[in-house]
C-alpha positions in Angstrom: 204.4 -135.4 -45.2 201.1 -134.4 -43.7 198.3 -136.9 -44.4 194.6 -136.5 -44.3 193.2 -138.0 -41.1 189.7 -138.4 -42.7 187.6 -138.4 -45.9 186.1 -135.0 -46.7 186.6 -131.8 -48.6 189.9 -129.8 -48.3 189.8 -126.1 -47.8 192.9 -124.0 -47.8 191.4 -120.9 -46.1 189.0 -120.3 -43.2 186.4 -118.8 -45.5 186.1 -117.9 -49.2 188.1 -114.8 -50.2 190.4 -114.9 -47.2 194.1 -115.8 -47.1 195.2 -119.4 -47.1 196.4 -120.9 -43.8 199.7 -121.7 -45.3 201.6 -121.3 -48.6 204.7 -122.8 -50.1 207.8 -121.5 -48.3 205.9 -120.9 -45.0 207.5 -122.0 -41.8 205.1 -123.9 -39.5 205.4 -125.0 -35.9 203.7 -128.0 -34.3 200.1 -127.1 -33.6 199.8 -124.5 -36.5 196.6 -124.9 -38.5 197.4 -126.0 -42.1 193.9 -126.4 -43.6 190.3 -127.4 -42.9 188.6 -130.6 -43.9 184.9 -130.6 -44.0 183.3 -134.0 -43.2 179.6 -134.5 -42.7 179.0 -130.7 -42.2 181.8 -130.5 -39.5 184.8 -128.3 -40.2 187.9 -129.9 -38.8 191.1 -127.9 -38.5 194.1 -129.9 -39.5 197.2 -129.0 -37.5 200.9 -129.7 -38.1 202.4 -132.3 -35.9 205.9 -131.2 -36.7 208.0 -128.1 -37.2 209.1 -127.4 -40.8 208.8 -125.5 -44.1 205.9 -126.1 -46.6 207.6 -127.4 -49.7 204.5 -128.5 -51.6 200.7 -128.3 -51.4 199.4 -131.5 -52.9 195.7 -130.7 -53.0 193.6 -128.0 -54.7 191.2 -125.9 -52.7 187.6 -127.3 -52.3 188.6 -130.7 -53.7 187.7 -134.1 -52.1 190.4 -135.9 -50.1 190.7 -139.5 -49.0 191.9 -141.0 -45.7 195.8 -141.0 -45.6 196.0 -138.8 -48.8 199.1 -136.6 -48.8 198.0 -132.9 -48.2 201.4 -131.2 -47.7 205.1 -132.0 -48.0 207.2 -130.4 -45.2 210.9 -130.2 -45.0 212.4 -130.1 -41.5 
């Protein structure tokens, strides 16, 4: 599982109208950007800490997230 490291707003793409950083079924490596969380006008890239496959995206684009909320479920 990938948890939110902060409170903020979740964004699945770098800007409106562009492709999502990741989708279900994507293979990710440690260090790959998964999403952006905007907190107090700062845009923070959230990176994967592990290698795996995205099984589920648990948050909708542009929705608020809480600290330690599950963002993604990864399968090794």
